[in-house]
C-alpha positions as CSV (number, residue, x, y, z in Angstrom):
1,M,90.1,140.5,130.5
2,F,92.2,138.0,132.5
3,S,89.6,135.3,131.9
4,S,89.7,136.1,128.0
5,C,92.9,135.7,127.8
6,C,93.2,132.6,129.6
7,S,90.2,131.1,127.7
8,S,92.7,132.2,124.3
9,H,95.6,130.5,126.1
10,V,93.5,127.1,126.7
11,N,92.2,127.3,123.0
12,I,95.6,127.8,121.8
13,K,97.0,124.8,123.9
14,R,94.2,122.5,122.7
15,E,94.3,123.0,118.9
16,Q,98.0,122.4,119.3
17,A,97.4,119.0,121.4
18,I,94.9,118.3,118.4
19,K,97.8,119.0,115.9
20,V,100.2,117.1,117.6
21,K,98.0,114.2,118.0
22,T,96.9,114.3,114.3
23,Q,100.5,114.1,113.1
24,V,101.3,111.5,115.6
25,D,98.4,109.4,113.9
26,S,99.2,110.1,110.5
27,V,102.6,108.6,111.4
28,N,101.3,105.7,113.0
29,K,99.3,104.9,110.1
30,C,101.7,105.7,107.6
31,E,104.1,103.1,108.9
32,Y,101.4,100.7,109.5
33,T,99.9,100.9,106.0
34,R,103.8,100.8,104.8
35,R,104.3,97.5,106.9
36,E,101.1,96.1,105.4
37,A,102.1,96.9,101.9
38,L,105.5,95.0,102.6
39,E,103.6,91.8,104.2
40,Q,101.4,91.6,100.9
41,L,104.3,91.7,98.5
42,K,105.8,89.2,100.5
43,R,102.2,87.0,100.5
44,G,102.4,87.8,96.4
45,N,99.8,90.4,96.5
46,L,99.9,93.5,94.3
47,Y,97.5,96.6,94.5
48,L,97.2,99.6,92.9
49,Y,95.3,102.7,94.5
50,R,93.3,104.3,92.2
51,D,90.2,105.4,91.0
52,F,88.8,104.4,87.7
53,E,85.6,105.6,86.1
54,N,84.7,102.2,85.6
55,Y,85.8,100.3,88.7
56,I,84.3,96.9,87.8
57,H,86.1,96.8,84.5
58,A,89.3,97.9,85.8
59,K,89.2,95.2,88.3
60,D,88.6,92.7,85.6
61,Y,91.5,94.0,83.5
62,F,94.1,94.2,85.8
63,L,93.6,91.0,87.6
64,N,93.2,89.1,84.6
65,K,96.3,90.7,82.9
66,Y,98.8,91.8,85.7
67,N,97.5,89.7,89.0
68,I,97.1,93.2,90.0
69,Q,93.8,94.1,92.4
70,I,92.1,97.7,92.6
71,S,91.6,99.4,95.4
72,P,90.5,103.0,95.6
73,A,93.0,105.6,96.8
74,T,92.7,107.4,99.9
75,K,94.6,109.7,102.3
76,Y,94.8,106.6,104.5
77,N,97.0,104.1,101.9
78,R,99.1,106.8,100.4
79,C,102.4,105.1,102.0
80,A,101.3,101.8,100.8
81,Q,100.4,103.3,97.6
82,M,104.0,104.5,96.9
83,I,105.4,101.2,97.8
84,M,103.1,99.2,95.6
85,D,103.5,102.0,92.6
86,S,107.3,101.6,92.7
87,V,107.3,97.3,92.3
88,I,104.4,97.9,89.9
89,F,106.1,100.6,87.6
90,E,109.1,98.7,87.6
91,K,108.0,95.1,87.1
92,F,105.2,96.4,84.3
93,G,106.4,100.0,83.1
94,N,105.7,103.6,83.9
95,N,103.2,103.7,81.1
96,I,101.1,100.8,82.3
97,L,97.9,103.1,83.4
98,L,98.0,104.9,80.0
99,L,98.1,101.4,78.1
100,A,95.4,100.3,80.4
101,K,93.1,102.9,79.7
102,E,93.7,102.3,76.0
103,E,93.1,98.6,75.9
104,M,90.1,98.6,78.3
105,D,88.2,101.1,76.0
106,K,88.5,98.3,73.3
107,I,88.0,95.3,75.7
108,Y,84.9,96.4,77.2
109,A,83.4,98.5,74.6
110,D,80.4,96.1,74.2
111,I,80.3,94.7,77.7
112,R,77.7,95.8,79.9
113,E,78.9,97.6,83.0
114,N,77.9,94.9,85.3
115,Q,79.6,92.1,83.2
116,I,83.3,91.1,83.1
117,S,85.5,90.1,80.0
118,N,84.3,86.4,80.2
119,G,80.7,87.4,80.0
120,A,79.9,86.3,83.6
121,F,77.9,88.8,85.4
122,L,78.5,90.6,88.8
123,Y,75.0,91.8,89.7
124,A,71.8,89.6,89.3
125,E,68.1,89.7,90.5
126,K,68.7,86.2,92.5
127,L,72.0,85.6,93.6
128,P,73.7,82.0,93.3
129,E,72.9,79.3,96.0
130,Y,74.8,76.9,97.4
131,L,72.9,73.9,98.5
132,G,72.1,74.4,102.2
133,G,73.0,78.6,102.0
134,I,76.3,80.4,102.9
135,D,76.8,78.9,106.5
136,S,76.8,75.4,104.6
137,L,79.2,76.8,102.1
138,Y,81.9,78.0,104.6
139,C,81.7,74.6,106.2
140,D,82.4,72.6,103.8
141,I,85.3,74.8,103.3
142,Y,86.3,74.7,107.1
143,R,86.0,71.1,107.5
144,E,88.7,70.6,104.8
145,I,91.1,73.4,106.3
146,P,90.5,73.7,109.8
147,Q,93.4,75.6,110.5
148,I,96.7,77.6,109.0
149,T,99.8,75.7,109.0
150,N,103.5,76.1,107.5
151,C,102.7,79.7,106.3
152,T,105.7,81.9,106.9
153,I,103.5,85.0,107.1
154,D,103.3,88.1,109.4
155,K,100.0,87.3,111.8
156,D,100.0,91.1,112.8
157,F,98.3,91.8,109.6
158,P,94.6,89.8,108.5
159,L,94.6,86.1,107.9
160,F,92.4,85.8,104.7
161,V,92.2,84.8,101.0
162,N,89.9,85.6,98.7
163,V,88.8,83.7,96.1
164,C,86.6,84.3,92.9
165,F,84.7,81.8,90.5
166,T,81.9,81.6,88.1
167,V,79.1,79.7,88.9
168,D,77.5,78.8,84.9
169,I,74.1,78.4,84.1
170,D,74.3,75.0,85.0
171,G,75.4,75.6,88.7
172,N,79.0,74.5,88.0
173,I,82.2,76.0,89.3
174,K,84.5,77.7,86.5
175,E,87.9,79.2,86.5
176,P,88.5,79.5,90.5
177,Q,91.3,81.9,90.9
178,I,93.0,83.4,93.9
179,V,92.6,86.9,94.1
180,T,94.1,87.5,97.7
181,K,96.6,85.3,98.3
182,L,97.9,84.2,101.9
183,C,100.8,81.6,101.2
184,P,100.9,79.0,98.6
185,Q,99.9,76.0,100.5
186,I,96.7,77.6,101.8
187,D,96.0,79.1,98.2
188,S,96.5,75.9,96.3
189,T,94.0,74.0,98.9
190,I,91.6,76.4,98.6
191,I,91.7,76.0,95.2
192,K,91.3,72.3,95.4
193,V,88.3,72.7,98.1
194,I,86.3,75.0,95.9
195,K,86.7,72.8,92.8
196,N,85.3,69.6,94.6
197,L,82.6,71.3,97.0
198,P,80.2,68.2,97.8
199,K,76.8,70.5,96.8
200,K,75.4,71.8,94.1
201,W,75.1,75.6,93.2
202,E,71.7,77.0,91.7
203,A,72.6,79.2,89.3
204,A,72.1,83.2,89.4
205,L,69.0,84.7,87.7
206,I,68.3,87.7,85.2
207,N,64.9,88.3,84.1
208,R,64.2,84.8,85.5
209,K,66.5,83.4,83.2
210,P,70.0,81.7,84.4
211,V,73.1,83.7,83.6
212,P,76.8,83.0,84.4
213,Y,77.8,84.7,87.7
214,Q,81.3,85.8,89.5
215,M,81.0,84.8,93.0
216,T,83.9,86.6,95.2
217,L,84.4,84.5,98.6
218,N,86.5,86.1,101.8
219,I,87.7,83.1,103.6
220,D,89.3,83.8,106.7
221,W,89.6,81.5,110.0
222,K,87.8,83.0,112.9
223,P,88.2,80.0,115.9
224,K,84.6,80.3,116.6
225,D,83.5,79.9,113.3
226,V,85.6,77.0,112.3
227,Q,85.0,75.3,115.7
228,N,81.2,75.3,115.1
229,C,81.6,74.1,111.5
230,I,84.2,71.3,112.6
231,K,81.4,69.7,115.2
232,K,78.5,69.7,113.2
């Protein structure tokens, strides 16, 4: 009997400890995502945390019309979602989601699920290839931008740029666009570098035929990768 009472008491204390830890973790996570959201706003990035039926078309629509990125909604980004929503709704109106659904239904009615509004594909049987491969591509970028300077950003948060562009059927780069911004100096330089890459691309293939394809590159500055490229 005594043993049973002790065991029950231990289990209650354990459950209470787990509950307290969960609450602390939740508060800490909320605080981090809140700070991250404010930093992303400072960098010029807007995020809409929502789950859309057609994620590809929603992502294309919001990026092109509002320069807003789409990210799935989870319990971990609720605090960031509240901050971003307040900015987005104030800037574009409270009816932005309703308007978006109506417009997307019209814009993408005759566009395949794996295509975006400019006709470029986001899926192909053979992806575009940069001469020398992906390592050569990043090295050509890092040699032009070996480090991040003159950026007044909070370096507690990830230092990267997402850039998208279309590789057309002739292997040329079209419409490079910064998706995730870092700071104006780096962003503008990335666009120039992408437009003037020294090597050629091979086009994507579907049914053995070249098709326009939208690439998205995540460019960060890991010291090891950058130094290896500079040495080559």
